[in-house]
Phi, psi and omega in degrees: 000149177289140179245027181295137185224132175273316182208133180249004178280153179291138179227159179282153181291341179280129181242142178270180184296323180296319178296322180298318180289319185282322186242353185268206186288349180259004183296150185300332184281353180303135176063021182267345183238155179290132182266318186300129180090009182268013178247124179286153182297139173201159185239350180212145179230124179251125177247125177253122177282121185208113177053208181238163183300333179286345180266347185283126173287171184300318180245071188296330182287351178232015183276132178288346179273354181230072191291329179297313179296315181299316180295319180293314178299319179294320180294320178295319179294318181295329183257015186300329179287342179264347182267110186291329182256124179301123187240134176259147175241128178225142177268138178232167185260137177263201178106192183303135175083357181254337184073014184234150173228163182306134181095351175285143178233125175256135180236121177243142010270016181295338180061044179230156176232137174240142179247149173090027175290133177212174185306321187289340182241013180298316183299321180290325176298310181298317181296310185287307190277311187273319181280310185266348179066032181241167175299150179289118185294333185277340185224139178288128180280151178239122178289139178243143182231008181271176172261138180241131177245118180251118183252123179292119180223035184282082189298322182284344179272319181200133185293332181298314177290327179293328180275319185278329185297305184304315179295331177292317178298316179299317181292319177301310181298323178297311182290327176296319178296317180298323184271357181067040185250022186299333179262003184242334181228126180243137181240134181218145172288146178225166180279186184310128177242001180098140178079053178304329183296344179268003182308140359289130179254139174206159178232136179243124173247118181237139177271120177275172182298328180270010178068010171282141181219146178214129180285125179250130184259135178234147178227166184055032181280135176240167177304334179291343181269349189297313181299322179293321178295322178289312187280327184261310183285302186287317183282314186259346182074033180248132180288140173268096191301319188293341180236014184276130179263326184153191184209166175303131174086351181252121182292151182282074180242169183299329181297338180298336179298325180284340182295333183292347177283344180272176178259172178284177178303340176300329177257271176245166184280109184297317183297318179294326179296317179295317180298315181297319180299318182291320181294320184284343180256003180070022182283181182222130180229159178249111183276181180295148177061028175076009179280120184261143175246030179294137178194164176284173179306134185304127178295329178295319180296320179298315181299316180298321180296318179294320179299318181297314179295320181298316178299321180293320179297316179300316180299318181295317181295318179298321180294321179294317179298320179300318180294320180296313180298321180296316180296319180297318180297321180294316179297318180297320180296317179297317180297320180297317179297320181295317180295317181297320180294322180296317178297322179298317181296320182293326184288350185264000000 
């Protein structure tokens, strides 16, 4: 992830007009860089609900004043060689409208929530859930079926996210209320997710009917995009291509640009579409955790291609044979008429 930072000093959440122009949606750098492919591969995302965005220091994962976050980040780092699936840790804000309280942990794509994480049980959480991929033995898991929108609003880390994040959260909550989706879509501020230059940054995790879920990252998002994200992405499962950065499980390669033409898991499986495209074109990709799917052009695709051509050849040959037989029959009929006429003439 990009770690570009404009300012790491603590700032107040209130911004003046100059800050809005310099760091907000009107800043000169908006829409100047390519978004697609700006998300590094990962397979799991852990969100820890902890305090509020105004309380987060710039480097919350290493802050001695936030030991729960520091301990969890440290435990994940210490066990990274034992964790088969690359896992990201992000801090999010609880409170009204989020369905979260301090100590809650959301795990995607598992679609589960655990409550009561604290320093004393961090190791068991990491061991059970992240290392072994099993439910946390110490806490009863709760299945979640809502859509979650995490908006980077880490003000002390970077002013761009600090300026752009809050109005996006406000607009989301407003539109969610208008649509009566308060129990279906939850919006929360989150800490640094990488790529401050793309602010407003947000990630959407939605549960599809088949329970497949994939986090989709968006950048350069403004309040004007919120209704489209709700109505098109969350409701219909359609990617908003112009502000799409990438998604969980898909490597940042050029082929990802074509992926935006596909739909989310609500429709078809985007990741499988990308995989199929690469296999059929003989391409090469680098998956998460160094797993490569490099291969030659799919023999199955070759076979299917030959079958298709072969069927066409058979059809063409049958059509040619039909024409030959028809012509022969016509010539035979003419000859028969000629012979009959000749016999008729002789008999007279």
